[in-house]
C-alpha positions as CSV (number, residue, x, y, z in Angstrom):
1,M,0.0,0.0,0.0
2,T,2.9,2.4,0.8
3,I,4.3,1.8,-2.7
4,L,0.9,2.9,-4.2
5,Y,1.0,6.1,-2.2
6,T,4.6,6.8,-3.2
7,I,3.7,6.3,-6.9
8,L,0.6,8.5,-6.5
9,A,2.7,11.2,-4.8
10,I,5.3,11.1,-7.6
11,L,2.5,11.3,-10.3
12,V,1.0,14.3,-8.5
13,V,4.4,16.1,-8.4
14,I,5.0,15.4,-12.1
15,V,1.5,16.7,-13.1
16,A,2.0,19.8,-10.9
17,Y,5.4,20.4,-12.5
18,V,4.0,20.1,-16.0
19,V,1.1,22.5,-15.2
20,I,3.3,25.1,-13.6
21,N,5.8,24.9,-16.4
22,S,3.1,25.4,-19.1
23,M,1.7,28.4,-17.2
24,R,5.2,29.9,-17.0
25,L,5.6,29.3,-20.7
26,K,2.3,30.9,-21.6
27,K,3.4,34.1,-19.8
28,A,6.8,34.1,-21.4
29,V,6.1,33.6,-25.1
30,T,3.3,34.0,-27.6
31,N,2.8,31.0,-29.9
32,L,2.1,32.1,-33.5
33,T,0.8,30.2,-36.4
34,Q,2.8,30.3,-39.6
35,E,0.6,33.0,-41.0
36,Q,1.0,35.2,-37.9
37,F,4.7,34.5,-37.8
38,I,5.1,35.6,-41.5
39,E,3.2,38.8,-40.8
40,G,5.7,40.0,-38.2
41,Y,9.1,38.3,-38.4
42,R,10.5,40.8,-41.0
43,K,10.2,43.6,-38.5
44,A,11.7,41.5,-35.7
45,Q,14.9,39.6,-34.8
46,L,14.4,36.2,-36.3
47,I,16.4,33.6,-34.3
48,D,16.9,30.0,-35.3
49,L,17.9,28.0,-32.2
50,R,18.9,24.8,-34.1
51,E,22.4,23.5,-34.4
52,P,24.6,24.8,-37.3
53,K,24.1,21.6,-39.4
54,E,20.3,21.9,-39.1
55,F,20.5,25.6,-40.0
56,E,22.7,25.0,-43.0
57,A,20.3,22.3,-44.3
58,G,17.5,24.8,-44.4
59,H,16.3,27.8,-42.5
60,I,13.7,30.6,-42.7
61,L,15.0,33.4,-45.0
62,G,16.6,36.1,-42.9
63,A,17.1,34.0,-39.7
64,R,20.2,34.4,-37.6
65,N,21.5,31.1,-36.1
66,I,22.1,31.2,-32.3
67,P,22.2,27.5,-31.4
68,M,20.6,26.5,-28.1
69,T,24.0,25.0,-27.0
70,Q,25.5,28.5,-27.3
71,F,22.5,30.5,-26.1
72,N,23.6,31.3,-22.6
73,T,26.8,32.9,-23.9
74,R,25.3,34.6,-27.0
75,H,21.9,35.8,-25.9
76,K,23.3,39.3,-25.6
77,E,23.4,39.5,-29.4
78,I,19.6,39.8,-29.2
79,R,18.3,43.3,-28.6
80,P,15.7,43.5,-25.7
81,D,14.0,46.6,-27.3
82,L,12.9,44.8,-30.4
83,P,10.5,41.9,-30.9
84,V,12.2,38.4,-30.9
85,Y,10.8,35.7,-33.1
86,L,12.2,32.3,-32.1
87,Y,12.0,28.9,-33.7
88,C,13.7,25.5,-33.5
89,Q,12.8,22.1,-35.0
90,N,9.8,21.3,-32.8
91,S,9.3,24.3,-30.3
92,G,11.0,22.8,-27.3
93,R,14.3,24.7,-27.6
94,S,12.5,28.0,-28.5
95,A,10.3,27.6,-25.4
96,R,13.3,27.2,-23.2
97,A,15.0,30.1,-24.8
98,A,11.9,32.3,-24.4
99,L,11.8,31.5,-20.6
100,S,15.5,32.4,-20.3
101,L,15.0,35.7,-22.2
102,K,11.9,36.5,-20.1
103,K,14.0,36.2,-17.0
104,K,16.5,38.6,-18.4
105,G,13.9,41.3,-19.0
106,Y,12.9,40.6,-22.7
107,S,9.1,41.1,-23.2
108,Q,8.3,40.8,-26.9
109,L,8.8,37.1,-27.4
110,Y,7.2,35.0,-30.0
111,Q,7.7,31.4,-31.2
112,L,6.7,29.5,-34.3
113,Q,4.0,27.0,-33.3
114,G,5.1,23.5,-34.2
115,G,8.6,24.7,-35.1
116,F,10.5,24.5,-38.4
117,K,9.2,21.0,-39.2
118,T,5.8,22.6,-39.9
119,W,7.2,25.5,-41.9
120,T,6.0,25.6,-45.5
121,G,7.2,29.2,-46.3
122,K,10.4,30.3,-48.1
123,V,13.6,28.4,-47.0
124,K,17.3,29.2,-47.6
125,S,19.9,26.4,-47.5
126,K,23.6,26.1,-48.1
127,N,23.3,22.7,-49.8
């Protein structure tokens, strides 16, 4: 019976963590559909958080590559006074980057819903 209570307690903690994290994320970043993303990204800083090989294989025209693995040291390249449009492959890295930027005082944060894998707009590649 004690094992059952332990498992239940662990599940409650996991669910609470997921709920709290999603609430923090909603406050940090605005999810945009591809159409909404296209409407505003040319007037913003467009940041691709994928690794250089992913970026070179294909990226949104005009994007700047700041890989998530370098984000903590390179985030100062992003101006806090301009809108920031983030994307990665699936939205996981862009969500973490947005939370990080929010903590640093950035306020105009947007991410591509579904990430680059759902993008059907113009793409530039080095291949």
